[in-house]
N, C-alpha and C positions, 0 to 999 in steps of 0.2 A: 414487051408484049403490046405493040402498038395497036393492034386491032381491037385491044380492051382499053386503050387509052392511058396505059401505065408505062412508064419508062423505068430504067435502072435506078437503084439507090432510094433514098428517103424521097417520097413522091408527094406526100400530102400530110398537111398538119391543119388541125382545128382546134380553136379555142372558143369556149362559150362561157358567158357569164349571165346569171339569172338573179333578179331581185323579186322576192315574194312577200307577200304579207298574209298571215293567217288570221283571217277573221274568226274562224273557228277551224278545228282540225279537218272538217269536212267542207270547207269553203276556202280555197286560196288562188287568188288571182296572181299573176306573174308577168314581169317583163324582162326582156333579156336581149343581148347582142351577141352574135356568132360571127366569127372571123375564120375564113378558110383559105389556105394557099397551097398552090402546087409549086414544086421545086424541080429543077434539074430537067432531063429529058421529058418527064411528065408535063412540065409547064410549057416546054416547047411543042408537044403534041396538042395540048389543049389551045395554045394560041394559034397553031397551023389549022385547027379546026374551026377557028373564029370565036373561041371562048376566052374568057377573062382568066388569068391564072391566080387572082385574087378576088374574094368575095366577101362582102360584109352584109348581114342580114339582121334585120330586127324581128324578134319574136314576142309575141303577146299571146297569152293563154289563161286558162281558167282549170284549175284541178278541183274536182269535187267528188265526194263519196255519197252514196245512198244509204 
């Protein structure tokens, strides 16, 4: 399905890890890293469109309850 940017077979894998610290159950900051990769025909489609078939991102956030 090239029009959707998806090739045949295993096309995408994502791995994410987060480190968080609970000051209290209602206030939790976190840091993380996420890695995503495309494979096979999907990677070819992504590269042909000018994209990168591997991507690493850093995530930071805050979880809180009212």
